[in-house]
C-alpha positions as CSV (number, residue, x, y, z in Angstrom):
1,M,0.0,0.0,0.0
2,K,2.8,2.4,0.9
3,K,4.7,1.7,-2.4
4,Q,1.5,2.3,-4.4
5,F,0.9,5.7,-2.7
6,I,4.5,6.8,-3.5
7,L,4.1,5.7,-7.1
8,I,0.9,7.6,-7.5
9,T,2.4,10.7,-5.9
10,V,5.4,10.6,-8.2
11,A,3.3,10.0,-11.3
12,T,1.0,12.9,-10.3
13,F,4.0,15.2,-9.8
14,C,5.6,14.2,-13.1
15,S,2.4,14.8,-15.1
16,A,1.9,18.1,-13.4
17,M,5.4,19.2,-14.3
18,A,5.3,18.0,-17.9
19,P,3.8,21.2,-19.4
20,T,6.6,23.2,-17.7
21,F,9.3,21.2,-19.3
22,A,7.6,21.2,-22.6
23,Q,7.5,25.0,-22.6
24,N,11.2,25.3,-21.5
25,P,13.2,22.4,-22.9
26,H,16.2,23.3,-20.8
27,G,14.4,22.5,-17.6
28,G,13.6,24.8,-14.8
29,G,11.0,27.5,-14.8
30,A,11.1,31.2,-15.1
31,G,14.4,31.6,-13.3
32,N,16.4,29.9,-16.0
33,A,18.0,33.0,-17.5
34,G,20.1,31.0,-19.9
35,G,17.2,29.2,-21.4
36,S,15.8,29.6,-24.9
37,H,13.9,32.7,-24.0
38,G,16.5,34.8,-22.2
39,P,20.0,36.1,-22.9
40,V,22.8,33.7,-22.4
41,M,25.1,35.0,-19.6
42,S,28.7,34.4,-20.2
43,N,30.7,33.5,-16.9
44,G,27.5,34.1,-14.9
45,N,27.3,37.9,-15.5
46,A,25.3,40.0,-17.8
47,D,27.2,41.7,-20.6
48,H,27.5,45.0,-18.9
49,G,28.1,47.7,-21.3
50,N,26.2,46.5,-24.3
51,A,24.7,49.8,-24.2
52,G,21.7,50.5,-26.3
53,A,20.2,47.1,-25.8
54,S,16.9,48.7,-26.2
55,S,18.0,50.3,-29.4
56,K,17.5,48.5,-32.7
57,G,20.4,46.3,-33.7
58,A,22.5,47.3,-30.7
59,A,23.5,43.8,-29.7
60,S,25.6,43.4,-32.9
61,S,26.6,47.0,-33.4
62,S,30.1,48.4,-32.7
63,P,30.1,51.6,-30.6
64,T,30.9,53.6,-33.7
65,D,27.9,52.1,-35.6
66,L,25.6,52.5,-32.6
67,L,26.5,56.2,-32.1
68,T,26.3,56.9,-35.9
69,E,22.8,55.3,-36.0
70,N,21.6,57.2,-32.9
71,N,22.7,60.8,-33.1
72,K,20.8,61.8,-30.0
73,L,22.6,59.2,-27.9
74,D,25.9,60.3,-29.3
75,S,25.2,64.0,-28.6
76,H,23.8,63.4,-25.1
77,L,26.6,61.0,-24.1
78,T,29.3,63.3,-25.5
79,S,27.8,66.3,-23.7
80,K,27.5,64.4,-20.5
81,L,31.1,63.1,-20.6
82,Q,32.5,66.6,-21.5
83,S,30.5,68.3,-18.7
84,K,32.1,65.9,-16.2
85,G,35.6,66.6,-17.6
86,L,36.0,63.0,-18.9
87,L,36.1,63.8,-22.6
88,P,38.0,66.8,-23.9
89,A,35.9,69.4,-25.8
90,G,35.9,68.7,-29.5
91,T,36.6,65.0,-29.1
92,D,34.4,62.8,-31.3
93,L,33.1,60.0,-29.1
94,K,32.7,57.8,-32.2
95,D,36.5,58.1,-32.9
96,A,37.4,57.6,-29.2
97,C,35.3,54.4,-29.1
98,A,36.4,52.9,-32.4
99,G,37.7,49.4,-32.0
100,F,36.0,48.7,-28.6
101,K,33.7,45.6,-28.4
102,N,30.8,47.7,-27.1
103,L,29.9,51.2,-26.0
104,G,29.9,50.4,-22.3
105,Q,33.4,49.0,-22.5
106,C,34.6,52.3,-24.0
107,I,32.9,54.5,-21.5
108,A,34.2,52.4,-18.6
109,A,37.7,52.9,-20.0
110,I,37.2,56.6,-20.2
111,H,36.1,56.6,-16.5
112,V,39.1,54.5,-15.5
113,S,41.4,56.9,-17.3
114,H,39.9,59.8,-15.4
115,N,39.6,58.1,-12.0
116,H,43.1,56.6,-11.9
117,D,45.1,58.9,-14.2
118,I,45.8,56.2,-16.7
119,A,46.2,57.3,-20.3
120,F,43.1,56.5,-22.3
121,A,45.1,55.8,-25.4
122,C,47.1,53.1,-23.5
123,L,43.9,51.5,-22.1
124,K,42.3,51.6,-25.5
125,S,45.3,49.9,-27.1
126,D,45.4,47.1,-24.5
127,M,41.6,46.5,-24.7
128,T,41.4,46.5,-28.5
129,G,44.7,44.8,-29.1
130,T,46.0,47.6,-31.4
131,A,49.3,49.4,-31.3
132,P,49.2,52.8,-29.5
133,A,49.0,55.9,-31.7
134,T,52.3,57.5,-32.6
135,G,53.4,60.0,-30.0
136,T,51.8,58.2,-27.0
137,T,53.9,57.3,-24.0
138,C,52.5,53.9,-23.4
139,P,54.7,51.2,-21.9
140,V,56.5,48.8,-24.3
141,G,54.1,45.9,-25.2
142,T,50.9,48.0,-24.9
143,G,48.4,46.7,-27.4
144,S,50.2,43.5,-28.2
145,S,47.1,41.5,-27.3
146,K,43.5,42.2,-26.3
147,M,42.9,42.4,-22.6
148,S,39.9,43.0,-20.3
149,L,39.5,46.3,-18.6
150,G,40.7,44.8,-15.3
151,K,43.8,43.2,-16.9
152,S,44.7,46.4,-18.7
153,I,44.4,48.4,-15.4
154,Q,46.6,45.9,-13.7
155,T,49.2,46.1,-16.4
156,L,49.3,49.9,-16.7
157,S,48.9,50.7,-13.0
158,P,50.0,47.8,-10.9
159,K,49.3,49.6,-7.6
160,T,45.7,50.2,-8.4
161,D,43.0,47.7,-7.2
162,S,42.1,46.7,-10.8
163,K,39.0,44.7,-9.8
164,E,37.5,47.6,-7.8
165,A,38.5,50.2,-10.4
166,A,36.9,48.2,-13.2
167,K,33.7,47.5,-11.2
168,T,33.4,51.2,-10.3
169,A,34.0,52.4,-13.9
170,T,31.5,49.8,-15.2
171,K,28.8,51.1,-12.8
172,Q,29.6,54.7,-13.8
173,S,29.5,53.8,-17.5
174,D,26.1,52.0,-17.1
175,A,24.7,55.0,-15.3
176,D,25.9,57.5,-18.0
177,I,24.6,55.4,-20.8
178,R,21.2,54.8,-19.1
179,D,20.9,58.5,-18.5
180,A,21.8,59.4,-22.1
181,E,19.4,56.8,-23.5
182,T,16.5,58.2,-21.5
183,K,17.2,61.6,-23.0
184,S,17.5,60.2,-26.5
C-alpha cells in the first residue's frame, strides 16, 4: 500500500510538471536566464556595457555604428562626458570608441582613465589589441594583445586595485549610458 501511494504521488507530480518542461526544454522554470527565451550570460554575468540594448540592432553594433545610427545618444553622451571633464571638448566619441567591443566598455575605459590617471590611449590599445598611436607614451608591449579592462588596469597601473577600479567604472558607464538613453 505504501509503495502504491508513493508511485501515484510521483506520477502525479511528473504529469503536473510535464507542461513546464515542454515550454522550456532546458528544464527549470522562469528563473532559467540561460534558457531559450533569455539572454545567455557568459561567466554568470550579464554583458555590462552592451549599451543601447533597447536600441534596434545594438547587440551586434560596434560603438561607432551605434553612435552613428543614434545621433541623439551620441550628442547626449558626448555632452555628459564633456561636462564631467571626462572627454575633452571637440573630441568625437565615435572616434574615441572605435575598436571597442561595445559602448559600455569604451565609456568604462574613459572613466578608469579619469579616475586613476591612466592614459586612455594606452587602455584603448590594450583593450582593443592595437598598437598605440604614434606619440603616446604607453609602456612597451601595450596593445600587443586584447585584454579585459581589469587586466589592462593591472598592467598599466599595478598599484591600483584593478577589480575595484573596473567595477566602479562599469557602474559609472552603465549610469551614464542609461541617462543618455532616457534623454534620446
